[in-house]
C-alpha positions as CSV (number, residue, x, y, z in Angstrom):
1,M,14.2,-34.9,-9.8
2,S,17.8,-35.3,-8.6
3,S,18.3,-35.7,-4.8
4,S,19.5,-33.0,-2.7
5,R,19.2,-31.7,0.9
6,P,15.8,-30.6,2.2
7,L,15.2,-26.9,2.7
8,V,14.9,-26.1,6.3
9,F,14.1,-22.7,7.6
10,E,13.3,-20.9,10.9
11,S,10.3,-18.6,10.4
12,A,12.1,-15.7,12.3
13,H,14.9,-15.8,9.6
14,A,12.4,-14.7,7.0
15,L,11.7,-11.5,8.8
16,P,13.6,-8.2,9.2
17,D,15.4,-7.6,12.5
18,D,12.8,-4.9,13.2
19,A,9.9,-6.9,12.1
20,A,7.5,-5.6,14.8
21,A,7.9,-2.0,13.2
22,A,7.7,-3.2,9.6
23,T,4.8,-3.2,7.2
24,L,5.2,-6.5,5.4
25,A,3.0,-7.7,2.5
26,G,3.2,-10.9,0.5
27,R,1.4,-13.6,-1.5
28,V,0.2,-17.0,-0.4
29,W,-1.2,-19.8,-2.5
30,R,-4.6,-20.9,-1.1
31,P,-5.5,-24.4,-2.1
32,D,-9.0,-23.8,-0.9
33,V,-9.6,-21.2,-3.6
34,Q,-7.0,-22.6,-6.1
35,G,-5.3,-19.3,-6.4
36,P,-3.0,-16.8,-4.8
37,S,-4.0,-14.3,-2.2
38,V,-2.4,-11.0,-1.0
39,V,-1.5,-11.1,2.6
40,V,-0.2,-9.0,5.4
41,L,2.0,-10.3,8.3
42,R,0.6,-9.2,11.8
43,D,2.1,-10.7,15.1
44,G,3.2,-13.9,13.4
45,A,-0.1,-14.5,11.7
46,V,-0.8,-14.3,8.0
47,H,-3.9,-12.4,7.1
48,D,-5.5,-12.6,3.6
49,V,-6.4,-9.0,2.5
50,S,-7.3,-9.9,-1.1
51,R,-10.9,-8.7,-0.8
52,R,-9.5,-5.2,-0.8
53,F,-6.3,-5.9,-2.8
54,P,-6.8,-8.7,-5.2
55,T,-3.2,-8.3,-6.4
56,I,0.0,-6.9,-5.0
57,R,-0.3,-4.5,-7.9
58,D,-3.5,-3.1,-6.5
59,L,-1.9,-2.5,-3.1
60,C,0.9,-0.7,-4.7
61,E,-1.3,1.6,-6.7
62,E,-3.0,2.8,-3.6
63,E,-2.2,6.6,-2.9
64,D,-0.9,5.5,0.5
65,P,-0.3,1.7,0.4
66,V,0.9,1.6,4.1
67,T,-2.3,3.3,5.6
68,A,-4.6,1.3,3.3
69,L,-3.0,-1.9,4.4
70,R,-2.9,-1.2,8.1
71,S,-6.7,-0.2,8.1
72,T,-7.7,-3.4,6.3
73,E,-9.0,-6.4,8.2
74,G,-8.1,-9.7,6.8
75,E,-8.8,-13.5,7.3
76,V,-6.2,-15.4,9.1
77,V,-4.9,-18.3,6.8
78,G,-2.3,-19.6,9.1
79,S,0.8,-18.7,11.0
80,L,4.0,-17.7,9.3
81,A,5.8,-20.7,10.7
82,E,3.1,-23.1,9.3
83,I,3.1,-21.5,5.9
84,L,6.9,-21.4,5.6
85,A,7.1,-25.0,6.6
86,N,4.8,-26.0,3.9
87,T,6.5,-24.0,1.1
88,P,9.4,-26.4,0.1
89,I,8.0,-28.7,-2.5
90,E,9.4,-31.9,-1.0
91,R,7.6,-31.2,2.3
92,R,4.3,-29.5,0.8
93,D,0.9,-30.6,1.7
94,P,-1.0,-29.4,-1.3
95,D,-4.1,-29.0,0.8
96,R,-2.5,-26.3,2.9
97,P,-1.2,-22.7,2.1
98,W,2.4,-21.9,1.0
99,L,4.4,-18.7,0.4
100,L,4.8,-17.2,-3.0
101,A,7.0,-14.3,-4.5
102,P,5.6,-11.0,-3.4
103,V,5.1,-9.8,-7.0
104,D,2.4,-10.5,-9.5
105,L,1.3,-8.2,-12.4
106,Q,4.4,-6.1,-12.3
107,V,6.9,-6.8,-15.0
108,V,10.4,-7.6,-13.5
109,K,13.2,-5.5,-14.6
110,A,16.8,-5.4,-13.8
111,A,19.6,-2.8,-13.9
112,G,22.9,-4.2,-14.9
113,V,26.5,-3.1,-14.4
114,T,25.7,-0.8,-11.5
115,F,28.8,-1.5,-9.4
116,A,32.4,-1.1,-10.4
117,I,33.4,-4.7,-9.5
118,S,30.6,-6.2,-11.4
119,L,31.4,-3.9,-14.3
120,L,34.9,-5.3,-14.6
121,E,33.6,-8.9,-14.5
122,R,31.2,-8.1,-17.4
123,V,34.0,-6.8,-19.5
124,I,36.1,-10.0,-18.5
125,E,33.0,-12.3,-19.6
126,E,32.9,-10.4,-22.9
127,R,36.5,-10.8,-23.7
128,A,36.7,-14.4,-22.5
129,R,33.7,-15.3,-24.8
130,G,32.3,-17.8,-22.3
131,D,35.6,-19.5,-21.6
132,L,35.8,-19.8,-17.9
133,E,39.5,-20.9,-18.0
134,A,40.6,-17.7,-19.8
135,A,39.0,-15.4,-17.3
136,S,41.9,-15.1,-14.8
137,A,44.5,-13.9,-17.4
138,I,41.9,-11.5,-19.0
139,R,41.0,-10.0,-15.5
140,Q,44.6,-8.9,-15.0
141,E,44.8,-7.4,-18.5
142,V,41.4,-5.6,-17.9
143,Q,42.4,-4.2,-14.5
144,R,45.8,-3.0,-15.9
145,L,43.9,-1.0,-18.7
146,V,40.8,0.3,-16.7
147,G,42.2,0.5,-13.2
148,D,40.3,-0.2,-9.9
149,D,39.0,3.3,-9.2
150,L,35.7,3.1,-11.2
151,Q,33.5,3.3,-8.2
152,R,34.6,7.0,-7.8
153,L,33.6,7.8,-11.4
154,K,30.0,9.3,-12.0
155,P,28.4,7.7,-15.1
156,G,28.0,10.2,-17.8
157,S,30.4,12.8,-16.2
158,P,33.1,14.6,-18.2
159,E,35.6,12.4,-16.4
160,A,33.8,9.2,-17.5
161,E,33.8,10.6,-21.1
162,A,37.6,11.3,-20.8
163,L,38.3,7.7,-19.6
164,K,36.1,6.4,-22.5
165,A,38.2,8.3,-25.0
166,V,41.3,6.9,-23.7
167,L,39.9,3.3,-23.8
168,V,38.7,3.7,-27.1
169,E,42.1,4.9,-28.4
170,R,43.7,1.8,-26.8
171,G,41.0,-0.5,-28.3
172,A,39.8,-1.5,-24.9
173,W,36.3,0.0,-25.0
174,S,33.4,-2.4,-24.2
175,Q,29.7,-2.4,-24.5
176,Y,29.6,-3.1,-20.7
177,L,31.8,0.0,-20.0
178,E,29.4,1.9,-22.1
179,V,26.5,1.2,-19.8
180,G,28.6,1.2,-16.6
181,I,30.1,4.7,-17.0
182,G,28.1,6.1,-19.9
183,P,25.0,8.3,-19.5
184,D,22.5,5.5,-20.2
185,A,21.9,2.7,-17.6
186,E,21.4,-1.0,-18.8
187,I,17.8,-1.8,-17.9
188,F,16.6,-5.1,-19.2
189,T,13.6,-7.4,-18.6
190,K,14.4,-10.2,-16.2
191,A,11.2,-12.0,-16.1
192,P,7.5,-11.5,-17.1
193,P,4.7,-11.0,-14.7
194,M,3.9,-14.0,-12.5
195,A,7.1,-16.0,-13.4
196,S,9.1,-15.2,-10.2
197,V,9.5,-17.7,-7.3
198,G,9.8,-16.9,-3.7
199,T,11.8,-18.1,-0.7
200,L,12.3,-21.8,0.0
201,M,11.6,-22.6,-3.6
202,D,14.0,-24.2,-6.2
203,A,15.8,-21.8,-8.5
204,G,16.7,-22.8,-12.0
205,L,19.9,-22.9,-14.0
206,L,20.1,-24.0,-17.6
207,P,21.9,-27.5,-17.9
208,S,23.9,-26.1,-20.8
209,S,25.6,-23.5,-18.5
210,N,29.0,-24.4,-16.9
211,W,29.8,-20.9,-15.6
212,N,27.2,-19.2,-13.5
213,N,26.6,-17.5,-10.2
214,P,23.9,-15.9,-8.0
215,E,23.5,-12.1,-7.9
216,P,22.1,-11.0,-4.5
217,E,20.2,-7.7,-4.9
218,V,17.7,-5.3,-3.5
219,V,14.5,-5.1,-5.6
220,L,12.5,-2.0,-5.7
221,M,8.7,-2.1,-6.1
222,V,7.5,0.7,-8.4
223,A,4.0,2.0,-9.0
224,S,2.7,2.9,-12.5
225,S,3.4,6.6,-11.5
226,G,7.1,5.9,-10.9
227,R,6.6,6.3,-7.2
228,I,8.9,3.8,-5.2
229,V,6.6,2.1,-2.7
230,G,8.8,-0.5,-1.1
231,A,11.6,-3.0,-1.3
232,T,12.4,-6.6,-1.1
233,L,15.3,-9.1,-1.9
234,G,16.1,-10.9,-5.1
235,N,18.5,-13.2,-6.9
236,D,19.2,-12.2,-10.6
237,I,20.8,-15.5,-11.4
238,N,23.5,-15.1,-14.0
239,L,24.7,-17.5,-16.6
240,R,28.2,-16.0,-17.3
241,D,29.2,-18.3,-20.1
242,L,26.1,-17.6,-22.2
243,E,26.1,-13.8,-21.8
244,G,30.0,-13.8,-22.2
245,R,29.5,-15.5,-25.6
246,S,27.2,-12.8,-26.9
247,A,25.4,-9.9,-25.3
248,L,22.5,-10.9,-27.6
249,L,22.2,-14.0,-25.5
250,L,21.2,-12.0,-22.5
251,G,17.6,-13.1,-22.7
252,K,18.5,-16.7,-22.7
253,A,21.1,-16.1,-20.0
254,K,18.6,-14.3,-17.6
255,D,15.0,-15.5,-18.3
256,N,14.5,-19.2,-17.7
257,N,12.3,-21.4,-15.6
258,A,12.6,-20.4,-11.9
259,S,15.6,-18.2,-12.7
260,C,14.2,-15.0,-10.9
261,T,13.7,-15.4,-7.1
262,I,12.2,-12.5,-5.1
263,G,11.1,-12.4,-1.3
264,P,10.4,-13.3,1.3
265,F,8.1,-10.2,1.8
266,L,7.7,-6.8,0.3
267,R,8.5,-4.2,2.9
268,L,6.5,-1.0,2.1
269,F,8.1,2.4,2.7
270,D,6.7,4.1,5.9
271,D,8.0,6.5,8.6
272,G,10.5,4.1,9.8
273,F,11.8,2.7,6.4
274,D,12.4,4.5,3.2
275,L,14.8,4.8,0.2
276,N,17.5,6.3,2.2
277,D,17.7,3.1,4.2
278,V,18.0,1.2,0.9
279,R,20.9,3.5,-0.1
280,R,22.7,2.5,3.2
281,M,21.7,-1.2,2.9
282,T,24.2,-4.1,2.9
283,V,23.2,-7.4,1.2
284,T,25.0,-10.5,2.3
285,L,25.2,-13.8,0.4
286,V,26.0,-17.3,1.6
287,I,26.5,-20.3,-0.7
288,E,26.5,-23.8,0.8
289,G,27.2,-26.7,-1.3
290,E,26.5,-30.4,-0.7
291,D,30.2,-31.0,-1.2
292,G,31.0,-28.9,1.9
293,F,31.9,-25.7,0.0
294,R,30.9,-22.4,1.5
295,L,31.3,-18.9,0.0
296,D,30.4,-15.7,1.8
297,G,30.0,-12.3,0.1
298,E,28.3,-8.9,0.5
299,S,27.1,-6.0,-1.5
300,S,26.9,-2.5,-0.1
301,L,24.4,-0.2,-1.9
302,S,26.5,2.8,-0.7
303,Q,29.0,1.8,-3.5
304,I,26.4,1.8,-6.3
305,S,27.5,3.9,-9.1
306,R,23.9,5.1,-10.1
307,D,21.5,6.2,-7.4
308,P,18.4,4.0,-7.2
309,A,16.0,6.8,-7.8
310,D,18.0,7.6,-11.0
311,L,17.7,3.9,-12.2
312,V,13.9,4.0,-11.6
313,A,13.7,7.3,-13.6
314,Q,15.5,5.7,-16.5
315,M,13.2,2.6,-16.3
316,I,9.8,4.5,-16.2
317,G,8.6,7.9,-17.2
318,P,7.2,9.8,-20.2
319,H,9.1,7.6,-22.7
320,H,8.1,4.2,-21.2
321,Q,5.0,3.4,-19.0
322,Y,4.1,0.2,-17.0
323,P,0.4,0.5,-16.1
324,D,0.8,-2.4,-13.5
325,G,4.1,-1.0,-12.2
326,A,7.4,-2.8,-12.0
327,A,9.9,-4.5,-9.8
328,L,13.5,-3.3,-10.4
329,F,16.6,-5.3,-9.5
330,L,19.2,-2.6,-8.5
331,G,22.3,-4.7,-9.5
332,T,25.1,-6.3,-7.4
333,M,28.7,-5.7,-6.7
334,F,29.1,-9.5,-5.9
335,A,31.0,-11.4,-8.7
336,P,32.6,-14.5,-7.3
337,I,36.1,-15.2,-8.6
338,E,37.3,-17.6,-6.0
339,D,38.2,-21.0,-7.3
340,R,35.8,-23.8,-6.4
341,D,37.5,-26.9,-7.9
342,T,40.1,-26.4,-10.5
343,P,42.7,-23.6,-9.9
344,G,42.0,-20.7,-12.3
345,Q,38.5,-21.7,-13.2
346,G,36.7,-19.5,-10.6
347,F,33.4,-20.2,-9.1
348,T,30.3,-21.9,-10.6
349,H,27.2,-23.6,-9.1
350,K,26.7,-27.1,-8.5
351,M,23.2,-28.6,-8.2
352,G,21.8,-28.6,-4.7
353,D,23.7,-25.3,-3.6
354,L,21.8,-23.4,-1.0
355,V,21.9,-19.6,-1.6
356,T,20.8,-17.3,1.2
357,I,20.5,-13.7,0.4
358,A,19.8,-11.5,3.5
359,S,19.7,-7.9,4.8
360,P,18.7,-6.9,8.4
361,R,15.8,-4.7,7.1
362,L,14.5,-7.2,4.7
363,G,15.0,-10.6,6.1
364,R,16.3,-13.7,4.3
365,L,15.7,-15.2,0.7
366,V,16.7,-18.8,0.5
367,N,16.6,-21.0,-2.6
368,R,18.2,-24.3,-3.8
369,M,19.8,-24.6,-7.1
370,R,18.4,-27.1,-9.5
371,H,18.4,-27.5,-13.3
372,T,15.5,-25.5,-14.9
373,H,13.6,-28.7,-16.0
374,E,13.7,-30.1,-12.4
375,C,12.1,-26.9,-10.9
376,E,8.4,-26.7,-10.6
377,P,7.1,-25.8,-14.1
378,W,5.4,-22.4,-14.5
379,T,1.7,-22.9,-15.2
380,F,-0.2,-20.2,-13.5
381,G,0.1,-17.0,-15.6
382,T,-1.7,-13.7,-15.9
383,G,-4.7,-15.3,-17.7
384,A,-5.2,-17.9,-15.1
385,L,-4.9,-15.2,-12.3
386,M,-7.7,-13.2,-13.9
387,R,-9.9,-16.1,-14.3
388,N,-9.3,-17.2,-10.7
389,L,-10.0,-13.7,-9.3
390,A,-13.1,-13.4,-11.4
391,A,-14.4,-16.7,-10.1
392,R,-13.8,-15.5,-6.5
393,G,-15.5,-12.3,-7.1
394,L,-12.5,-10.2,-6.5
395,L,-12.5,-8.1,-9.7
396,S,-15.5,-6.0,-9.0
397,R,-13.7,-3.5,-6.5
398,S,-13.8,0.0,-7.5
């Protein structure tokens, strides 16, 4: 592995500002049982509740997940501070627990092009065909043709259709504009079940990518019924050059080893936190490079062009079911265009970058960027989980 700075984290930073009032569930790897456990955080201690909820999926499928979780006693497996300190791989004692992503059997989906700014950047990527140096000139041309008022435009509305007609006539229509202002949202599969990594873990970038960026997002947890049960943070890491070369490379650009980060905890919806809080949420981003580079950004969910509930309804329903539920990235308005090195070449990651995604009601998700082959390989999948839970006697619950 290449050398880079160690991951250092204060346990309080993982928590929402109002953590004392929050219902926080997560997953911890327990070496003593050679598998993951569902946990709840109570007064700084991490309690294993997997006897009642073998998976996060089982918790989310409860009729009232909050009441069920609050009424369940659990075994203390350690303090949050101890578990977080043991999570970074370079500091990990393999005989002690560490934190995982708070998602397991759910498929991980993502909504693309849900903010006007990111919409323009996707159009620019498409026209640049993966050429980072061409992006600056193309950005000016696209903004001249499309304008900068897209966030006021309701997707699928008559006004959106009128704009589409004008752009088609001018030869400026794009597949990204279609999903950005057309009636149908872009919903794609970001990662299969069990593939996501959590906070304080390395996040993966393909070595062949030379133009890429983080995408700080809110992630909704959705039960098989379509009911939204909670939220967390995520990084939908984006390889701009690969997707820009062809939209058919979306899978290669999005789904790679350690390329989906989610965490630190799932905050369940209750009397003090619900979807309206998500709609008002601001997500901040800080990138800190080993070269001294720093970039700050933010995404305000109030500027999203499609309501989160509408995105969920387009993902799951009578035409598409997910029996184990789904986690849905809501998209980002953050598209870094500031030059990092060479003028006109914009931003791209360097190995060792620390990425911190945060929101006061959800805590902080911290990852260090590495090449995909340098991150921990993904070896514990759904089959391994089922065998492990069966061996622990956790699959017999009614």
